[in-house]
C-alpha positions as CSV (number, residue, x, y, z in Angstrom):
1,M,17.2,-38.4,10.7
2,L,19.4,-41.4,9.7
3,V,19.3,-40.5,6.0
4,L,21.5,-37.5,6.6
5,A,24.0,-39.2,8.9
6,G,26.6,-39.5,6.2
7,L,26.9,-35.7,6.0
8,V,27.4,-35.4,9.8
9,V,30.2,-38.0,9.7
10,Y,31.7,-36.2,6.8
11,F,31.7,-32.9,8.7
12,L,33.3,-34.5,11.8
13,K,36.1,-36.0,9.7
14,F,36.9,-32.8,8.0
15,Y,36.5,-30.5,11.0
16,G,38.9,-32.9,12.7
17,K,41.3,-32.5,9.7
18,T,41.6,-36.1,8.8
19,S,43.1,-37.5,5.6
20,S,41.5,-36.8,2.2
21,D,41.4,-40.6,1.7
22,D,38.1,-40.3,3.6
23,C,36.5,-38.4,0.7
24,G,36.1,-38.6,-3.1
25,N,38.2,-36.3,-5.3
26,G,37.5,-37.6,-8.8
27,E,35.6,-35.9,-11.6
28,E,32.6,-38.2,-11.0
29,F,32.0,-36.2,-7.7
30,K,31.3,-33.1,-9.8
31,Q,28.9,-34.6,-12.3
32,F,25.6,-33.6,-10.7
33,A,23.4,-33.6,-13.8
34,V,21.4,-36.5,-15.2
35,K,20.9,-35.5,-18.9
36,D,18.5,-38.3,-19.7
37,T,15.7,-37.4,-17.4
38,A,13.4,-39.8,-19.3
39,S,15.4,-42.6,-17.6
40,V,14.7,-41.3,-14.1
41,T,12.1,-43.5,-12.4
42,K,12.2,-42.4,-8.8
43,I,13.3,-39.4,-6.7
44,F,13.6,-39.6,-2.9
45,I,13.9,-36.4,-0.9
46,A,14.6,-36.3,2.9
47,E,15.0,-33.4,5.3
48,K,17.0,-33.5,8.6
49,S,13.7,-33.0,10.4
50,G,12.7,-36.6,9.4
51,K,10.2,-35.6,6.7
52,S,10.6,-37.4,3.4
53,V,8.8,-37.9,0.1
54,T,9.1,-40.3,-2.7
55,L,8.2,-39.4,-6.3
56,E,7.8,-42.3,-8.7
57,R,7.1,-42.5,-12.4
58,S,4.2,-44.8,-13.3
59,K,2.3,-45.6,-16.5
60,D,-0.2,-43.0,-15.6
61,G,2.3,-40.3,-14.7
62,W,4.3,-39.4,-11.6
63,L,3.0,-40.4,-8.2
64,V,3.6,-39.0,-4.7
65,N,4.4,-41.8,-2.2
66,G,2.9,-44.3,-4.6
67,K,-0.6,-43.0,-4.1
68,Y,-1.4,-39.5,-5.3
69,P,-0.9,-37.9,-8.7
70,A,1.9,-35.4,-8.6
71,R,1.8,-31.7,-9.7
72,K,3.1,-31.6,-13.2
73,D,4.7,-28.2,-12.8
74,A,6.7,-29.3,-9.7
75,I,7.8,-32.5,-11.5
76,F,8.8,-30.5,-14.5
77,N,10.9,-28.1,-12.3
78,I,12.7,-30.9,-10.5
79,L,13.5,-32.8,-13.7
80,K,14.7,-29.7,-15.4
81,T,17.0,-29.0,-12.4
82,I,18.3,-32.6,-12.5
83,C,19.0,-32.2,-16.2
84,R,20.5,-28.7,-16.4
85,I,22.3,-28.3,-13.1
86,E,26.0,-27.3,-13.4
87,I,28.8,-26.3,-11.1
88,K,29.4,-22.6,-10.9
89,M,32.5,-22.8,-8.7
90,P,33.9,-24.9,-5.8
91,V,33.6,-23.6,-2.3
92,S,36.7,-21.7,-1.2
93,K,39.1,-23.3,1.3
94,S,38.5,-20.5,3.8
95,S,34.7,-21.1,3.9
96,H,34.8,-24.9,3.5
97,N,34.4,-25.9,7.1
98,T,31.7,-23.3,7.7
99,I,29.7,-24.4,4.7
100,V,29.9,-28.1,5.6
101,R,29.0,-27.3,9.2
102,N,25.9,-25.4,8.0
103,M,25.0,-28.3,5.7
104,A,25.4,-30.8,8.4
105,G,22.9,-28.9,10.5
106,R,20.5,-28.1,7.7
107,S,20.4,-29.8,4.3
108,T,18.2,-32.0,2.1
109,K,19.2,-35.4,0.8
110,V,18.2,-36.2,-2.8
111,E,18.4,-39.7,-4.3
112,I,17.9,-40.2,-8.0
113,Y,17.1,-43.6,-9.4
114,D,16.7,-45.2,-12.8
115,K,15.3,-48.7,-13.6
116,N,18.7,-50.2,-12.5
117,G,18.8,-48.5,-9.1
118,L,20.4,-45.5,-7.4
119,I,22.4,-43.3,-9.9
120,K,22.9,-40.0,-7.9
121,T,22.9,-38.9,-4.3
122,W,23.0,-35.2,-3.6
123,Y,23.1,-33.1,-0.4
124,V,21.4,-29.8,-1.1
125,G,22.3,-26.9,1.2
126,G,21.3,-23.3,1.4
127,A,21.9,-20.4,-1.0
128,T,25.0,-18.3,-1.4
129,K,24.9,-14.7,-0.1
130,D,24.0,-13.3,-3.5
131,Q,21.2,-15.9,-3.8
132,F,22.5,-16.9,-7.3
133,G,24.0,-20.2,-6.2
134,T,23.3,-23.3,-4.1
135,F,25.7,-25.3,-1.9
136,M,25.7,-29.0,-2.8
137,L,27.7,-32.1,-2.1
138,M,27.8,-35.4,-4.1
139,E,27.9,-38.9,-2.5
140,I,28.9,-42.0,-4.4
141,D,28.7,-45.5,-2.8
142,G,28.8,-44.0,0.6
143,L,31.8,-41.8,0.0
144,M,31.3,-38.1,0.1
145,A,33.0,-35.6,-2.2
146,C,36.0,-33.8,-0.7
147,E,34.7,-30.3,-1.6
148,P,31.2,-28.8,-1.6
149,Q,30.3,-27.1,-4.8
150,I,28.3,-24.0,-5.7
151,T,25.7,-25.1,-8.3
152,H,23.3,-23.2,-10.5
153,I,21.3,-23.5,-13.7
154,P,22.7,-21.4,-16.5
155,G,20.3,-18.6,-17.4
156,F,18.3,-19.0,-14.2
157,T,18.5,-16.3,-11.5
158,G,18.0,-17.7,-8.0
159,F,18.8,-20.7,-5.9
160,L,17.7,-24.3,-6.3
161,S,17.1,-25.7,-2.8
162,S,13.4,-24.5,-2.8
163,R,12.7,-27.1,-5.5
164,F,13.5,-30.0,-3.2
165,F,10.8,-30.1,-0.5
166,C,9.1,-32.8,1.5
167,D,5.6,-31.4,2.1
168,V,3.5,-34.2,0.6
169,E,0.5,-31.9,0.2
170,E,2.5,-29.5,-1.9
171,W,3.6,-32.3,-4.2
172,K,0.1,-33.5,-4.8
173,E,-1.9,-32.4,-7.8
174,K,-4.8,-30.5,-6.5
175,S,-7.3,-31.5,-9.1
176,I,-10.8,-32.8,-8.2
177,F,-12.3,-32.9,-11.7
178,K,-10.2,-33.4,-14.9
179,Y,-12.4,-34.5,-17.8
180,K,-12.6,-33.9,-21.5
181,F,-16.1,-32.8,-22.5
182,E,-16.8,-36.0,-24.4
183,E,-15.8,-38.1,-21.4
184,I,-18.7,-36.8,-19.3
185,K,-22.0,-38.8,-19.3
186,S,-23.9,-36.8,-16.7
187,L,-23.6,-34.2,-14.0
188,K,-25.9,-34.2,-11.0
189,I,-26.1,-31.0,-8.8
190,E,-27.9,-31.6,-5.6
191,D,-28.8,-28.5,-3.6
192,G,-28.8,-29.5,0.1
193,E,-30.7,-26.4,1.2
194,N,-33.2,-26.3,-1.6
195,P,-33.7,-29.9,-2.8
196,D,-36.3,-28.9,-5.4
197,R,-33.6,-27.0,-7.2
198,S,-31.5,-30.1,-7.8
199,Y,-31.0,-31.3,-11.4
200,I,-29.1,-33.6,-13.7
201,A,-27.5,-32.5,-17.0
202,S,-26.8,-35.3,-19.4
203,N,-24.6,-35.4,-22.4
204,L,-26.2,-37.6,-25.0
205,G,-23.5,-37.1,-27.7
206,N,-23.7,-35.4,-31.1
207,N,-24.3,-32.1,-29.4
208,R,-27.5,-33.3,-27.8
209,F,-28.3,-32.8,-24.1
210,E,-31.0,-33.5,-21.5
211,L,-31.9,-31.6,-18.4
212,S,-34.1,-33.2,-15.7
213,S,-34.9,-33.0,-12.1
214,V,-33.4,-35.5,-9.7
215,S,-36.8,-37.1,-9.4
216,G,-36.8,-37.8,-13.2
217,K,-38.9,-34.9,-14.5
218,N,-37.6,-33.7,-17.9
219,F,-37.4,-30.0,-18.9
220,P,-38.2,-30.0,-22.6
221,A,-37.1,-26.4,-23.1
222,F,-33.7,-25.2,-21.8
223,D,-30.6,-23.4,-22.8
224,T,-28.4,-26.2,-24.4
225,I,-25.5,-23.8,-24.9
226,M,-25.4,-23.2,-21.1
227,V,-25.5,-26.9,-20.4
228,K,-22.6,-27.4,-22.8
229,K,-20.6,-24.7,-21.2
230,L,-21.3,-26.1,-17.7
231,L,-20.0,-29.6,-18.6
232,A,-17.0,-28.1,-20.4
233,G,-16.2,-26.3,-17.1
234,Y,-15.2,-29.6,-15.5
235,K,-12.1,-29.9,-17.7
236,K,-9.8,-28.7,-14.8
237,V,-11.1,-28.0,-11.4
238,F,-8.8,-27.6,-8.4
239,Y,-9.2,-27.3,-4.6
240,E,-7.2,-24.8,-2.6
241,S,-5.7,-26.9,0.2
242,I,-6.1,-29.9,2.5
243,V,-7.7,-29.1,5.9
244,V,-5.1,-29.9,8.6
245,S,-6.2,-27.6,11.4
246,L,-9.3,-29.6,12.6
247,S,-9.3,-32.6,14.9
248,P,-10.7,-36.0,13.6
249,Q,-13.8,-35.3,15.7
250,Q,-14.3,-31.9,14.1
251,V,-13.8,-33.3,10.6
252,D,-16.4,-36.0,11.4
253,S,-18.8,-33.3,12.5
254,V,-18.4,-31.4,9.3
255,I,-19.0,-34.3,7.0
256,K,-22.0,-35.5,8.9
257,S,-23.7,-32.1,8.6
258,K,-26.2,-31.1,5.9
259,P,-24.2,-30.4,2.7
260,L,-24.5,-27.2,0.9
261,K,-24.2,-28.9,-2.5
262,V,-23.3,-32.4,-3.7
263,I,-21.7,-32.8,-7.1
264,T,-21.8,-36.2,-8.8
265,L,-20.0,-36.4,-12.2
266,T,-20.5,-39.7,-14.0
267,D,-18.1,-40.5,-16.9
268,N,-18.8,-42.6,-20.0
269,K,-17.4,-45.7,-18.2
270,G,-20.0,-45.3,-15.4
271,K,-17.4,-44.2,-12.8
272,K,-18.7,-41.6,-10.4
273,N,-16.7,-38.7,-9.0
274,I,-18.5,-37.2,-6.0
275,I,-17.7,-34.1,-3.9
276,K,-19.8,-32.7,-1.0
277,M,-19.7,-29.0,-0.2
278,F,-20.3,-27.7,3.3
279,R,-20.5,-24.1,4.7
280,R,-17.3,-23.1,6.5
281,P,-17.6,-21.0,9.7
282,G,-16.6,-17.4,9.6
283,D,-14.1,-17.8,12.4
284,G,-13.9,-14.1,13.3
285,L,-14.4,-12.7,9.8
286,L,-16.2,-9.3,10.0
287,D,-18.8,-7.9,7.5
288,E,-18.8,-4.3,6.3
289,E,-20.6,-3.2,9.5
290,G,-18.0,-4.8,11.7
291,K,-20.2,-7.7,12.8
292,E,-18.9,-11.3,13.0
293,M,-19.9,-13.4,10.0
294,Q,-21.5,-16.8,10.7
295,W,-20.1,-18.3,7.5
296,D,-17.0,-17.7,5.4
297,P,-18.2,-15.8,2.2
298,D,-15.2,-16.8,0.1
299,R,-14.5,-20.5,1.0
300,A,-16.3,-23.7,1.7
301,F,-15.3,-27.1,3.0
302,G,-15.3,-29.9,0.5
303,Y,-15.1,-33.7,1.1
304,T,-14.2,-36.5,-1.2
305,D,-13.2,-40.1,-0.4
306,K,-9.9,-39.5,-2.2
307,H,-8.8,-36.2,-0.7
308,G,-10.6,-36.1,2.7
309,L,-11.6,-32.6,3.9
310,I,-10.4,-29.8,1.7
311,I,-11.0,-26.1,1.2
312,L,-12.8,-24.9,-1.9
313,Q,-13.3,-21.4,-3.3
314,Y,-16.8,-20.2,-4.2
315,F,-15.1,-18.2,-7.0
316,V,-14.3,-21.6,-8.6
317,F,-17.4,-23.6,-7.7
318,D,-20.2,-21.1,-8.0
319,P,-20.0,-21.2,-11.8
320,L,-19.9,-25.0,-11.7
321,T,-23.1,-25.3,-9.7
322,P,-25.6,-22.7,-11.2
323,D,-29.2,-22.6,-10.1
324,I,-31.6,-24.7,-12.3
325,E,-33.4,-21.4,-13.2
326,M,-30.4,-20.2,-15.1
327,F,-31.0,-22.9,-17.8
328,L,-34.8,-22.3,-18.0
329,E,-35.0,-18.5,-18.3
């Protein structure tokens, strides 16, 4: 709440018709854009509700709150906005107080940093009536601009406020597996309901592969092309969403139950990436005869140490966990 206090003070001053000495009137208060986005090292976004998120550049890419890889598309959008944003027109005098009052009640604060510290502070309001502009205010060294501005990106139809959000889960990259084919050493698929169908597909290099049971029995004759396609399928694998609707006790109950599948991918450095899949209750879903389904036919629960409990789509994971018989036919 405190991060937006400056805008509330600004509104009170202007609604009380105080001197313009209390605000900034120079050209620097109209320079929203940061053309050299390669120099941007951190972006802090805060909502009046108290939610906030910090995006930071690291040697391995952008991170969310210093922990999680950020979505590349969302980072691209926000940096493009920071680079290309322009003033379309100032807010008219007749609507000034109304716009500032609205922004004081509902706006988003955006702080942009480079390696030397804070370089821009914006307050991002709502959209104009035609949805082609966004109300914004600049703050410099604690001093607010005298006039809100209507901003836009030339050539882009729409408003910009939706690009500045504080939902941490929406900023996170939703990848579980992200491997080049040559980085994969082995893939173990354990079938929790049919253990004898579990297997390990190994990449020996030079287009050579090995298929064996979890107990160590080798299958001398198998479809090597299918194994190659299977390993290549782990290039980009994403989950649907984080589970937030269950209590800690319910989450604990899920992950202690018998897994449907366990996937263990081992890379060439010996590092393992493990995800457990569990059936997800139907929760009122009906079949073609109108009967309640015990299990969700489209989605499963997944669990990793990194992500916690997540939702997976069978559409994505069924091709990544084929039955052992598919390689032996």
